[in-house]
Structure formats: C-alpha cells, structure tokens
PDB file with one MODEL, atoms N, CA, C and O in Angstrom:
MODEL        1
ATOM      1  N   MET A   1      90.759-210.164  64.090  1.00  0.00           N
ATOM      2  CA  MET A   1      90.244-209.550  62.880  1.00  0.00           C
ATOM      3  C   MET A   1      88.729-209.729  62.856  1.00  0.00           C
ATOM      4  O   MET A   1      88.221-210.815  63.134  1.00  0.00           O
ATOM      5  N   THR A   2      88.026-208.674  62.528  1.00  0.00           N
ATOM      6  CA  THR A   2      86.571-208.696  62.466  1.00  0.00           C
ATOM      7  C   THR A   2      86.124-209.001  61.041  1.00  0.00           C
ATOM      8  O   THR A   2      86.586-208.371  60.090  1.00  0.00           O
ATOM      9  N   ARG A   3      85.225-209.967  60.900  1.00  0.00           N
ATOM     10  CA  ARG A   3      84.655-210.286  59.586  1.00  0.00           C
ATOM     11  C   ARG A   3      83.199-209.841  59.598  1.00  0.00           C
ATOM     12  O   ARG A   3      82.421-210.239  60.465  1.00  0.00           O
ATOM     13  N   THR A   4      82.844-209.016  58.630  1.00  0.00           N
ATOM     14  CA  THR A   4      81.478-208.530  58.489  1.00  0.00           C
ATOM     15  C   THR A   4      80.951-208.932  57.125  1.00  0.00           C
ATOM     16  O   THR A   4      81.641-208.798  56.115  1.00  0.00           O
ATOM     17  N   ILE A   5      79.720-209.428  57.106  1.00  0.00           N
ATOM     18  CA  ILE A   5      79.056-209.809  55.865  1.00  0.00           C
ATOM     19  C   ILE A   5      77.826-208.919  55.715  1.00  0.00           C
ATOM     20  O   ILE A   5      76.984-208.852  56.610  1.00  0.00           O
ATOM     21  N   VAL A   6      77.732-208.239  54.580  1.00  0.00           N
ATOM     22  CA  VAL A   6      76.642-207.308  54.321  1.00  0.00           C
ATOM     23  C   VAL A   6      75.943-207.728  53.031  1.00  0.00           C
ATOM     24  O   VAL A   6      76.592-208.031  52.030  1.00  0.00           O
ATOM     25  N   GLN A   7      74.613-207.740  53.071  1.00  0.00           N
ATOM     26  CA  GLN A   7      73.832-208.095  51.881  1.00  0.00           C
ATOM     27  C   GLN A   7      72.729-207.060  51.674  1.00  0.00           C
ATOM     28  O   GLN A   7      72.134-206.571  52.633  1.00  0.00           O
ATOM     29  N   TYR A   8      72.468-206.738  50.421  1.00  0.00           N
ATOM     30  CA  TYR A   8      71.415-205.782  50.077  1.00  0.00           C
ATOM     31  C   TYR A   8      71.021-205.968  48.624  1.00  0.00           C
ATOM     32  O   TYR A   8      71.731-206.618  47.857  1.00  0.00           O
ATOM     33  N   GLN A   9      69.881-205.390  48.247  1.00  0.00           N
ATOM     34  CA  GLN A   9      69.430-205.393  46.853  1.00  0.00           C
ATOM     35  C   GLN A   9      69.337-203.958  46.365  1.00  0.00           C
ATOM     36  O   GLN A   9      68.926-203.058  47.096  1.00  0.00           O
ATOM     37  N   VAL A  10      69.728-203.767  45.109  1.00  0.00           N
ATOM     38  CA  VAL A  10      69.652-202.446  44.492  1.00  0.00           C
ATOM     39  C   VAL A  10      68.547-202.427  43.452  1.00  0.00           C
ATOM     40  O   VAL A  10      68.050-203.469  43.024  1.00  0.00           O
ATOM     41  N   ARG A  11      68.180-201.228  43.059  1.00  0.00           N
ATOM     42  CA  ARG A  11      67.200-201.062  41.976  1.00  0.00           C
ATOM     43  C   ARG A  11      67.828-201.602  40.690  1.00  0.00           C
ATOM     44  O   ARG A  11      69.012-201.371  40.443  1.00  0.00           O
ATOM     45  N   PRO A  12      67.064-202.308  39.879  1.00  0.00           N
ATOM     46  CA  PRO A  12      67.632-202.895  38.660  1.00  0.00           C
ATOM     47  C   PRO A  12      68.352-201.876  37.770  1.00  0.00           C
ATOM     48  O   PRO A  12      69.378-202.191  37.167  1.00  0.00           O
ATOM     49  N   ASP A  13      67.816-200.661  37.690  1.00  0.00           N
ATOM     50  CA  ASP A  13      68.444-199.647  36.838  1.00  0.00           C
ATOM     51  C   ASP A  13      69.689-199.026  37.460  1.00  0.00           C
ATOM     52  O   ASP A  13      70.349-198.206  36.821  1.00  0.00           O
ATOM     53  N   ARG A  14      70.026-199.404  38.707  1.00  0.00           N
ATOM     54  CA  ARG A  14      71.200-198.856  39.386  1.00  0.00           C
ATOM     55  C   ARG A  14      72.249-199.927  39.685  1.00  0.00           C
ATOM     56  O   ARG A  14      73.285-199.630  40.280  1.00  0.00           O
ATOM     57  N   ALA A  15      71.986-201.179  39.273  1.00  0.00           N
ATOM     58  CA  ALA A  15      72.892-202.285  39.604  1.00  0.00           C
ATOM     59  C   ALA A  15      74.272-202.116  38.970  1.00  0.00           C
ATOM     60  O   ALA A  15      75.283-202.348  39.632  1.00  0.00           O
ATOM     61  N   ASP A  16      74.327-201.720  37.715  1.00  0.00           N
ATOM     62  CA  ASP A  16      75.638-201.535  37.064  1.00  0.00           C
ATOM     63  C   ASP A  16      76.417-200.387  37.704  1.00  0.00           C
ATOM     64  O   ASP A  16      77.634-200.477  37.870  1.00  0.00           O
ATOM     65  N   GLU A  17      75.726-199.324  38.058  1.00  0.00           N
ATOM     66  CA  GLU A  17      76.360-198.199  38.751  1.00  0.00           C
ATOM     67  C   GLU A  17      76.934-198.667  40.090  1.00  0.00           C
ATOM     68  O   GLU A  17      78.057-198.314  40.450  1.00  0.00           O
ATOM     69  N   ASN A  18      76.157-199.459  40.817  1.00  0.00           N
ATOM     70  CA  ASN A  18      76.619-199.973  42.105  1.00  0.00           C
ATOM     71  C   ASN A  18      77.890-200.800  41.922  1.00  0.00           C
ATOM     72  O   ASN A  18      78.836-200.684  42.702  1.00  0.00           O
ATOM     73  N   GLN A  19      77.900-201.635  40.885  1.00  0.00           N
ATOM     74  CA  GLN A  19      79.084-202.445  40.624  1.00  0.00           C
ATOM     75  C   GLN A  19      80.289-201.578  40.304  1.00  0.00           C
ATOM     76  O   GLN A  19      81.387-201.852  40.788  1.00  0.00           O
ATOM     77  N   ARG A  20      80.111-200.540  39.500  1.00  0.00           N
ATOM     78  CA  ARG A  20      81.226-199.638  39.172  1.00  0.00           C
ATOM     79  C   ARG A  20      81.775-198.956  40.424  1.00  0.00           C
ATOM     80  O   ARG A  20      82.987-198.787  40.558  1.00  0.00           O
ATOM     81  N   LEU A  21      80.898-198.569  41.329  1.00  0.00           N
ATOM     82  CA  LEU A  21      81.348-197.940  42.571  1.00  0.00           C
ATOM     83  C   LEU A  21      82.147-198.917  43.428  1.00  0.00           C
ATOM     84  O   LEU A  21      83.138-198.534  44.050  1.00  0.00           O
ATOM     85  N   ILE A  22      81.724-200.162  43.461  1.00  0.00           N
ATOM     86  CA  ILE A  22      82.469-201.189  44.193  1.00  0.00           C
ATOM     87  C   ILE A  22      83.833-201.410  43.537  1.00  0.00           C
ATOM     88  O   ILE A  22      84.845-201.513  44.230  1.00  0.00           O
ATOM     89  N   GLU A  23      83.861-201.483  42.221  1.00  0.00           N
ATOM     90  CA  GLU A  23      85.126-201.667  41.504  1.00  0.00           C
ATOM     91  C   GLU A  23      86.099-200.528  41.797  1.00  0.00           C
ATOM     92  O   GLU A  23      87.309-200.747  41.862  1.00  0.00           O
ATOM     93  N   ALA A  24      85.580-199.316  41.974  1.00  0.00           N
ATOM     94  CA  ALA A  24      86.441-198.179  42.319  1.00  0.00           C
ATOM     95  C   ALA A  24      87.054-198.361  43.710  1.00  0.00           C
ATOM     96  O   ALA A  24      88.190-197.950  43.944  1.00  0.00           O
ATOM     97  N   VAL A  25      86.314-198.967  44.624  1.00  0.00           N
ATOM     98  CA  VAL A  25      86.870-199.257  45.957  1.00  0.00           C
ATOM     99  C   VAL A  25      88.028-200.242  45.816  1.00  0.00           C
ATOM    100  O   VAL A  25      89.079-200.057  46.428  1.00  0.00           O
ATOM    101  N   PHE A  26      87.838-201.288  45.010  1.00  0.00           N
ATOM    102  CA  PHE A  26      88.915-202.246  44.788  1.00  0.00           C
ATOM    103  C   PHE A  26      90.139-201.582  44.158  1.00  0.00           C
ATOM    104  O   PHE A  26      91.273-201.891  44.525  1.00  0.00           O
ATOM    105  N   ALA A  27      89.912-200.680  43.221  1.00  0.00           N
ATOM    106  CA  ALA A  27      91.028-199.990  42.571  1.00  0.00           C
ATOM    107  C   ALA A  27      91.800-199.138  43.575  1.00  0.00           C
ATOM    108  O   ALA A  27      93.031-199.118  43.554  1.00  0.00           O
ATOM    109  N   GLU A  28      91.088-198.439  44.451  1.00  0.00           N
ATOM    110  CA  GLU A  28      91.782-197.625  45.448  1.00  0.00           C
ATOM    111  C   GLU A  28      92.535-198.506  46.443  1.00  0.00           C
ATOM    112  O   GLU A  28      93.658-198.185  46.833  1.00  0.00           O
ATOM    113  N   LEU A  29      91.921-199.609  46.851  1.00  0.00           N
ATOM    114  CA  LEU A  29      92.625-200.545  47.737  1.00  0.00           C
ATOM    115  C   LEU A  29      93.894-201.066  47.079  1.00  0.00           C
ATOM    116  O   LEU A  29      94.934-201.173  47.730  1.00  0.00           O
ATOM    117  N   ALA A  30      93.817-201.389  45.799  1.00  0.00           N
ATOM    118  CA  ALA A  30      94.984-201.902  45.084  1.00  0.00           C
ATOM    119  C   ALA A  30      96.089-200.853  45.003  1.00  0.00           C
ATOM    120  O   ALA A  30      97.269-201.183  45.119  1.00  0.00           O
ATOM    121  N   SER A  31      95.712-199.601  44.805  1.00  0.00           N
ATOM    122  CA  SER A  31      96.736-198.559  44.678  1.00  0.00           C
ATOM    123  C   SER A  31      97.387-198.238  46.026  1.00  0.00           C
ATOM    124  O   SER A  31      98.568-197.893  46.074  1.00  0.00           O
ATOM    125  N   LEU A  32      96.639-198.349  47.103  1.00  0.00           N
ATOM    126  CA  LEU A  32      97.187-198.039  48.428  1.00  0.00           C
ATOM    127  C   LEU A  32      97.855-199.242  49.085  1.00  0.00           C
ATOM    128  O   LEU A  32      98.778-199.087  49.885  1.00  0.00           O
ATOM    129  N   ALA A  33      97.390-200.433  48.748  1.00  0.00           N
ATOM    130  CA  ALA A  33      97.894-201.692  49.314  1.00  0.00           C
ATOM    131  C   ALA A  33      98.025-201.651  50.836  1.00  0.00           C
ATOM    132  O   ALA A  33      99.090-201.943  51.380  1.00  0.00           O
ATOM    133  N   PRO A  34      96.933-201.286  51.523  1.00  0.00           N
ATOM    134  CA  PRO A  34      97.025-201.250  52.983  1.00  0.00           C
ATOM    135  C   PRO A  34      97.053-202.665  53.557  1.00  0.00           C
ATOM    136  O   PRO A  34      96.433-203.575  53.006  1.00  0.00           O
ATOM    137  N   GLY A  35      97.744-202.841  54.621  1.00  0.00           N
ATOM    138  CA  GLY A  35      97.726-204.125  55.302  1.00  0.00           C
ATOM    139  C   GLY A  35      96.501-204.205  56.187  1.00  0.00           C
ATOM    140  O   GLY A  35      95.863-203.191  56.472  1.00  0.00           O
ATOM    141  N   GLY A  36      96.175-205.402  56.619  1.00  0.00           N
ATOM    142  CA  GLY A  36      95.111-205.570  57.595  1.00  0.00           C
ATOM    143  C   GLY A  36      93.703-205.482  57.074  1.00  0.00           C
ATOM    144  O   GLY A  36      92.766-205.314  57.854  1.00  0.00           O
ATOM    145  N   VAL A  37      93.526-205.592  55.761  1.00  0.00           N
ATOM    146  CA  VAL A  37      92.168-205.577  55.222  1.00  0.00           C
ATOM    147  C   VAL A  37      92.060-206.588  54.080  1.00  0.00           C
ATOM    148  O   VAL A  37      92.914-206.651  53.195  1.00  0.00           O
ATOM    149  N   ARG A  38      90.992-207.369  54.127  1.00  0.00           N
ATOM    150  CA  ARG A  38      90.621-208.262  53.019  1.00  0.00           C
ATOM    151  C   ARG A  38      89.166-207.967  52.706  1.00  0.00           C
ATOM    152  O   ARG A  38      88.324-207.896  53.602  1.00  0.00           O
ATOM    153  N   TYR A  39      88.884-207.797  51.420  1.00  0.00           N
ATOM    154  CA  TYR A  39      87.548-207.360  51.012  1.00  0.00           C
ATOM    155  C   TYR A  39      87.158-208.106  49.755  1.00  0.00           C
ATOM    156  O   TYR A  39      87.937-208.207  48.807  1.00  0.00           O
ATOM    157  N   ALA A  40      85.936-208.631  49.758  1.00  0.00           N
ATOM    158  CA  ALA A  40      85.384-209.284  48.571  1.00  0.00           C
ATOM    159  C   ALA A  40      83.944-208.817  48.418  1.00  0.00           C
ATOM    160  O   ALA A  40      83.250-208.591  49.409  1.00  0.00           O
ATOM    161  N   ALA A  41      83.503-208.674  47.190  1.00  0.00           N
ATOM    162  CA  ALA A  41      82.118-208.298  46.917  1.00  0.00           C
ATOM    163  C   ALA A  41      81.599-209.205  45.808  1.00  0.00           C
ATOM    164  O   ALA A  41      82.317-209.534  44.864  1.00  0.00           O
ATOM    165  N   TYR A  42      80.351-209.596  45.943  1.00  0.00           N
ATOM    166  CA  TYR A  42      79.724-210.523  45.004  1.00  0.00           C
ATOM    167  C   TYR A  42      78.411-209.941  44.517  1.00  0.00           C
ATOM    168  O   TYR A  42      77.654-209.350  45.287  1.00  0.00           O
ATOM    169  N   ARG A  43      78.151-210.116  43.222  1.00  0.00           N
ATOM    170  CA  ARG A  43      76.855-209.781  42.638  1.00  0.00           C
ATOM    171  C   ARG A  43      76.187-211.115  42.343  1.00  0.00           C
ATOM    172  O   ARG A  43      76.700-211.906  41.551  1.00  0.00           O
ATOM    173  N   LEU A  44      75.059-211.368  42.968  1.00  0.00           N
ATOM    174  CA  LEU A  44      74.411-212.661  42.834  1.00  0.00           C
ATOM    175  C   LEU A  44      73.701-212.798  41.493  1.00  0.00           C
ATOM    176  O   LEU A  44      73.545-211.826  40.754  1.00  0.00           O
ATOM    177  N   GLU A  45      73.275-214.015  41.197  1.00  0.00           N
ATOM    178  CA  GLU A  45      72.740-214.337  39.870  1.00  0.00           C
ATOM    179  C   GLU A  45      71.497-213.545  39.504  1.00  0.00           C
ATOM    180  O   GLU A  45      71.187-213.426  38.318  1.00  0.00           O
ATOM    181  N   ASP A  46      70.775-213.002  40.470  1.00  0.00           N
ATOM    182  CA  ASP A  46      69.603-212.185  40.134  1.00  0.00           C
ATOM    183  C   ASP A  46      69.997-210.818  39.577  1.00  0.00           C
ATOM    184  O   ASP A  46      69.155-210.094  39.046  1.00  0.00           O
ATOM    185  N   GLY A  47      71.282-210.468  39.701  1.00  0.00           N
ATOM    186  CA  GLY A  47      71.792-209.222  39.134  1.00  0.00           C
ATOM    187  C   GLY A  47      71.600-207.999  39.999  1.00  0.00           C
ATOM    188  O   GLY A  47      72.166-206.946  39.704  1.00  0.00           O
ATOM    189  N   VAL A  48      70.811-208.104  41.068  1.00  0.00           N
ATOM    190  CA  VAL A  48      70.533-206.935  41.902  1.00  0.00           C
ATOM    191  C   VAL A  48      70.902-207.126  43.371  1.00  0.00           C
ATOM    192  O   VAL A  48      70.847-206.176  44.152  1.00  0.00           O
ATOM    193  N   THR A  49      71.276-208.342  43.748  1.00  0.00           N
ATOM    194  CA  THR A  49      71.678-208.605  45.128  1.00  0.00           C
ATOM    195  C   THR A  49      73.192-208.616  45.205  1.00  0.00           C
ATOM    196  O   THR A  49      73.869-209.271  44.412  1.00  0.00           O
ATOM    197  N   PHE A  50      73.714-207.871  46.183  1.00  0.00           N
ATOM    198  CA  PHE A  50      75.151-207.786  46.393  1.00  0.00           C
ATOM    199  C   PHE A  50      75.474-208.275  47.800  1.00  0.00           C
ATOM    200  O   PHE A  50      74.727-208.033  48.748  1.00  0.00           O
ATOM    201  N   VAL A  51      76.597-208.965  47.913  1.00  0.00           N
ATOM    202  CA  VAL A  51      77.088-209.438  49.198  1.00  0.00           C
ATOM    203  C   VAL A  51      78.545-209.003  49.318  1.00  0.00           C
ATOM    204  O   VAL A  51      79.348-209.244  48.417  1.00  0.00           O
ATOM    205  N   HIS A  52      78.877-208.365  50.425  1.00  0.00           N
ATOM    206  CA  HIS A  52      80.237-207.918  50.695  1.00  0.00           C
ATOM    207  C   HIS A  52      80.753-208.674  51.909  1.00  0.00           C
ATOM    208  O   HIS A  52      80.027-208.865  52.886  1.00  0.00           O
ATOM    209  N   VAL A  53      82.000-209.100  51.845  1.00  0.00           N
ATOM    210  CA  VAL A  53      82.662-209.744  52.978  1.00  0.00           C
ATOM    211  C   VAL A  53      83.920-208.930  53.269  1.00  0.00           C
ATOM    212  O   VAL A  53      84.793-208.777  52.415  1.00  0.00           O
ATOM    213  N   VAL A  54      83.990-208.413  54.493  1.00  0.00           N
ATOM    214  CA  VAL A  54      85.096-207.539  54.876  1.00  0.00           C
ATOM    215  C   VAL A  54      85.776-208.109  56.117  1.00  0.00           C
ATOM    216  O   VAL A  54      85.125-208.385  57.125  1.00  0.00           O
ATOM    217  N   ASP A  55      87.090-208.280  56.028  1.00  0.00           N
ATOM    218  CA  ASP A  55      87.919-208.652  57.173  1.00  0.00           C
ATOM    219  C   ASP A  55      88.882-207.494  57.414  1.00  0.00           C
ATOM    220  O   ASP A  55      89.701-207.172  56.552  1.00  0.00           O
ATOM    221  N   GLU A  56      88.783-206.873  58.578  1.00  0.00           N
ATOM    222  CA  GLU A  56      89.708-205.791  58.887  1.00  0.00           C
ATOM    223  C   GLU A  56      89.733-205.528  60.378  1.00  0.00           C
ATOM    224  O   GLU A  56      88.792-205.839  61.109  1.00  0.00           O
ATOM    225  N   ASP A  57      90.830-204.950  60.801  1.00  0.00           N
ATOM    226  CA  ASP A  57      90.981-204.586  62.202  1.00  0.00           C
ATOM    227  C   ASP A  57      90.923-203.086  62.434  1.00  0.00           C
ATOM    228  O   ASP A  57      90.441-202.635  63.473  1.00  0.00           O
ATOM    229  N   ASP A  58      91.406-202.316  61.479  1.00  0.00           N
ATOM    230  CA  ASP A  58      91.610-200.894  61.756  1.00  0.00           C
ATOM    231  C   ASP A  58      90.710-199.938  60.977  1.00  0.00           C
ATOM    232  O   ASP A  58      90.979-198.737  60.964  1.00  0.00           O
ATOM    233  N   GLY A  59      89.656-200.425  60.330  1.00  0.00           N
ATOM    234  CA  GLY A  59      88.718-199.534  59.659  1.00  0.00           C
ATOM    235  C   GLY A  59      89.242-198.850  58.420  1.00  0.00           C
ATOM    236  O   GLY A  59      88.791-197.754  58.085  1.00  0.00           O
ATOM    237  N   VAL A  60      90.191-199.474  57.726  1.00  0.00           N
ATOM    238  CA  VAL A  60      90.785-198.877  56.523  1.00  0.00           C
ATOM    239  C   VAL A  60      89.726-198.556  55.474  1.00  0.00           C
ATOM    240  O   VAL A  60      89.764-197.493  54.855  1.00  0.00           O
ATOM    241  N   LEU A  61      88.795-199.459  55.276  1.00  0.00           N
ATOM    242  CA  LEU A  61      87.794-199.287  54.226  1.00  0.00           C
ATOM    243  C   LEU A  61      87.049-197.960  54.366  1.00  0.00           C
ATOM    244  O   LEU A  61      86.823-197.263  53.377  1.00  0.00           O
ATOM    245  N   ALA A  62      86.678-197.620  55.569  1.00  0.00           N
ATOM    246  CA  ALA A  62      85.907-196.393  55.808  1.00  0.00           C
ATOM    247  C   ALA A  62      86.696-195.125  55.513  1.00  0.00           C
ATOM    248  O   ALA A  62      86.101-194.054  55.392  1.00  0.00           O
ATOM    249  N   THR A  63      88.014-195.212  55.394  1.00  0.00           N
ATOM    250  CA  THR A  63      88.839-194.036  55.134  1.00  0.00           C
ATOM    251  C   THR A  63      89.036-193.769  53.639  1.00  0.00           C
ATOM    252  O   THR A  63      89.580-192.730  53.265  1.00  0.00           O
ATOM    253  N   LEU A  64      88.606-194.684  52.794  1.00  0.00           N
ATOM    254  CA  LEU A  64      88.836-194.555  51.355  1.00  0.00           C
ATOM    255  C   LEU A  64      87.873-193.559  50.716  1.00  0.00           C
ATOM    256  O   LEU A  64      86.691-193.517  51.057  1.00  0.00           O
ATOM    257  N   HIS A  65      88.392-192.758  49.784  1.00  0.00           N
ATOM    258  CA  HIS A  65      87.547-191.822  49.037  1.00  0.00           C
ATOM    259  C   HIS A  65      86.518-192.574  48.198  1.00  0.00           C
ATOM    260  O   HIS A  65      85.365-192.157  48.096  1.00  0.00           O
ATOM    261  N   ALA A  66      86.944-193.681  47.601  1.00  0.00           N
ATOM    262  CA  ALA A  66      86.022-194.459  46.763  1.00  0.00           C
ATOM    263  C   ALA A  66      84.905-195.072  47.601  1.00  0.00           C
ATOM    264  O   ALA A  66      83.778-195.209  47.125  1.00  0.00           O
ATOM    265  N   PHE A  67      85.204-195.439  48.837  1.00  0.00           N
ATOM    266  CA  PHE A  67      84.166-195.980  49.706  1.00  0.00           C
ATOM    267  C   PHE A  67      83.157-194.893  50.079  1.00  0.00           C
ATOM    268  O   PHE A  67      81.958-195.158  50.169  1.00  0.00           O
ATOM    269  N   ALA A  68      83.642-193.680  50.294  1.00  0.00           N
ATOM    270  CA  ALA A  68      82.735-192.559  50.562  1.00  0.00           C
ATOM    271  C   ALA A  68      81.822-192.323  49.364  1.00  0.00           C
ATOM    272  O   ALA A  68      80.636-192.040  49.534  1.00  0.00           O
ATOM    273  N   ALA A  69      82.365-192.438  48.153  1.00  0.00           N
ATOM    274  CA  ALA A  69      81.554-192.288  46.943  1.00  0.00           C
ATOM    275  C   ALA A  69      80.523-193.412  46.841  1.00  0.00           C
ATOM    276  O   ALA A  69      79.386-193.181  46.429  1.00  0.00           O
ATOM    277  N   PHE A  70      80.920-194.623  47.215  1.00  0.00           N
ATOM    278  CA  PHE A  70      79.997-195.757  47.220  1.00  0.00           C
ATOM    279  C   PHE A  70      78.857-195.507  48.206  1.00  0.00           C
ATOM    280  O   PHE A  70      77.700-195.784  47.892  1.00  0.00           O
ATOM    281  N   ARG A  71      79.167-194.993  49.379  1.00  0.00           N
ATOM    282  CA  ARG A  71      78.149-194.757  50.413  1.00  0.00           C
ATOM    283  C   ARG A  71      77.202-193.615  50.040  1.00  0.00           C
ATOM    284  O   ARG A  71      76.033-193.622  50.426  1.00  0.00           O
ATOM    285  N   ALA A  72      77.712-192.633  49.285  1.00  0.00           N
ATOM    286  CA  ALA A  72      76.869-191.506  48.876  1.00  0.00           C
ATOM    287  C   ALA A  72      75.771-192.020  47.946  1.00  0.00           C
ATOM    288  O   ALA A  72      76.063-192.672  46.944  1.00  0.00           O
ATOM    289  N   GLY A  73      74.557-191.739  48.261  1.00  0.00           N
ATOM    290  CA  GLY A  73      73.447-192.173  47.419  1.00  0.00           C
ATOM    291  C   GLY A  73      73.071-193.634  47.587  1.00  0.00           C
ATOM    292  O   GLY A  73      72.250-194.155  46.832  1.00  0.00           O
ATOM    293  N   PHE A  74      73.665-194.300  48.572  1.00  0.00           N
ATOM    294  CA  PHE A  74      73.386-195.725  48.776  1.00  0.00           C
ATOM    295  C   PHE A  74      71.890-195.968  48.987  1.00  0.00           C
ATOM    296  O   PHE A  74      71.323-196.885  48.392  1.00  0.00           O
ATOM    297  N   ALA A  75      71.259-195.167  49.816  1.00  0.00           N
ATOM    298  CA  ALA A  75      69.834-195.355  50.111  1.00  0.00           C
ATOM    299  C   ALA A  75      68.978-195.215  48.856  1.00  0.00           C
ATOM    300  O   ALA A  75      67.961-195.896  48.724  1.00  0.00           O
ATOM    301  N   GLU A  76      69.375-194.348  47.941  1.00  0.00           N
ATOM    302  CA  GLU A  76      68.607-194.158  46.712  1.00  0.00           C
ATOM    303  C   GLU A  76      68.802-195.312  45.734  1.00  0.00           C
ATOM    304  O   GLU A  76      67.938-195.567  44.894  1.00  0.00           O
ATOM    305  N   ARG A  77      69.943-196.017  45.839  1.00  0.00           N
ATOM    306  CA  ARG A  77      70.212-197.150  44.942  1.00  0.00           C
ATOM    307  C   ARG A  77      69.551-198.439  45.406  1.00  0.00           C
ATOM    308  O   ARG A  77      69.296-199.327  44.593  1.00  0.00           O
ATOM    309  N   THR A  78      69.270-198.557  46.695  1.00  0.00           N
ATOM    310  CA  THR A  78      68.827-199.831  47.243  1.00  0.00           C
ATOM    311  C   THR A  78      67.311-199.915  47.377  1.00  0.00           C
ATOM    312  O   THR A  78      66.611-198.910  47.501  1.00  0.00           O
ATOM    313  N   VAL A  79      66.833-201.166  47.346  1.00  0.00           N
ATOM    314  CA  VAL A  79      65.417-201.432  47.588  1.00  0.00           C
ATOM    315  C   VAL A  79      65.216-202.267  48.843  1.00  0.00           C
ATOM    316  O   VAL A  79      64.118-202.287  49.400  1.00  0.00           O
ATOM    317  N   SER A  80      66.255-202.954  49.295  1.00  0.00           N
ATOM    318  CA  SER A  80      66.175-203.679  50.564  1.00  0.00           C
ATOM    319  C   SER A  80      67.558-203.802  51.176  1.00  0.00           C
ATOM    320  O   SER A  80      68.577-203.826  50.486  1.00  0.00           O
ATOM    321  N   GLY A  81      67.552-203.879  52.493  1.00  0.00           N
ATOM    322  CA  GLY A  81      68.810-203.981  53.214  1.00  0.00           C
ATOM    323  C   GLY A  81      69.382-202.606  53.464  1.00  0.00           C
ATOM    324  O   GLY A  81      68.719-201.598  53.217  1.00  0.00           O
ATOM    325  N   PRO A  82      70.553-202.558  53.931  1.00  0.00           N
ATOM    326  CA  PRO A  82      71.474-203.672  54.078  1.00  0.00           C
ATOM    327  C   PRO A  82      71.240-204.441  55.375  1.00  0.00           C
ATOM    328  O   PRO A  82      70.806-203.883  56.382  1.00  0.00           O
ATOM    329  N   THR A  83      71.536-205.719  55.321  1.00  0.00           N
ATOM    330  CA  THR A  83      71.624-206.508  56.534  1.00  0.00           C
ATOM    331  C   THR A  83      73.103-206.778  56.758  1.00  0.00           C
ATOM    332  O   THR A  83      73.837-207.097  55.823  1.00  0.00           O
ATOM    333  N   SER A  84      73.524-206.650  57.990  1.00  0.00           N
ATOM    334  CA  SER A  84      74.925-206.794  58.328  1.00  0.00           C
ATOM    335  C   SER A  84      75.070-207.801  59.458  1.00  0.00           C
ATOM    336  O   SER A  84      74.313-207.780  60.429  1.00  0.00           O
ATOM    337  N   HIS A  85      76.057-208.686  59.319  1.00  0.00           N
ATOM    338  CA  HIS A  85      76.300-209.704  60.325  1.00  0.00           C
ATOM    339  C   HIS A  85      77.795-209.809  60.568  1.00  0.00           C
ATOM    340  O   HIS A  85      78.591-209.764  59.630  1.00  0.00           O
ATOM    341  N   THR A  86      78.170-209.949  61.828  1.00  0.00           N
ATOM    342  CA  THR A  86      79.532-210.266  62.177  1.00  0.00           C
ATOM    343  C   THR A  86      79.646-211.773  62.166  1.00  0.00           C
ATOM    344  O   THR A  86      78.791-212.469  62.713  1.00  0.00           O
ATOM    345  N   ALA A  87      80.697-212.283  61.545  1.00  0.00           N
ATOM    346  CA  ALA A  87      80.858-213.728  61.399  1.00  0.00           C
ATOM    347  C   ALA A  87      82.189-214.160  61.972  1.00  0.00           C
ATOM    348  O   ALA A  87      83.145-213.387  62.038  1.00  0.00           O
ATOM    349  N   THR A  88      82.227-215.413  62.383  1.00  0.00           N
ATOM    350  CA  THR A  88      83.435-216.025  62.907  1.00  0.00           C
ATOM    351  C   THR A  88      83.855-217.150  61.981  1.00  0.00           C
ATOM    352  O   THR A  88      83.044-218.013  61.646  1.00  0.00           O
ATOM    353  N   LEU A  89      85.104-217.152  61.566  1.00  0.00           N
ATOM    354  CA  LEU A  89      85.627-218.214  60.726  1.00  0.00           C
ATOM    355  C   LEU A  89      85.681-219.509  61.516  1.00  0.00           C
ATOM    356  O   LEU A  89      86.199-219.544  62.632  1.00  0.00           O
ATOM    357  N   VAL A  90      85.150-220.558  60.941  1.00  0.00           N
ATOM    358  CA  VAL A  90      85.121-221.866  61.606  1.00  0.00           C
ATOM    359  C   VAL A  90      86.257-222.711  61.080  1.00  0.00           C
ATOM    360  O   VAL A  90      86.423-223.855  61.504  1.00  0.00           O
TER     361      VAL A  90
ENDMDL
END
C-alpha cells in the first residue's frame, strides 16, 4: 500500500470552500465504501494549511467525482504547495 502525504496552503478567503470540497470527497467515499483506500485530511491551526494522508493501492481517490471537483480550481485556491511525499510506516 502506498502512503502519500500532501501539504499546501490556501488563500484565507478560500479555506472554508476548500474544506467543503474535502468533506464532499469523504461523503462520496462513505457512500461507495471502496476497499483498499484510507484517507485523512487535516486543517492546521493557522486555518489555511491543509495536510492530506492517503493510503491506497488502486487509485480509487482519483476516480471520484468529488475529487475531480476538489482538483478543479485547486491552483486558484492555493498560495503555496502542494508538496507531496511518499512515506513508509515505521
């Protein structure tokens, strides 16, 4: 299973919108209940930095309609990042 950690900052006036788009991804994942994917997203205390942790083997996340909506306009919402790292569980 591949674990990817992604971090980025959004424009302050777009942070709530970004969170709603992420919540829609969680809702679609819950309705489909696909196996082989674990996903968590965090909004840090500054209110504009987001961190996503994704564990998956088969790319399920990229097939979701809500994820496509999240990706649309991503560059316009962000001010820095994304930085992406593959991580190994210790």
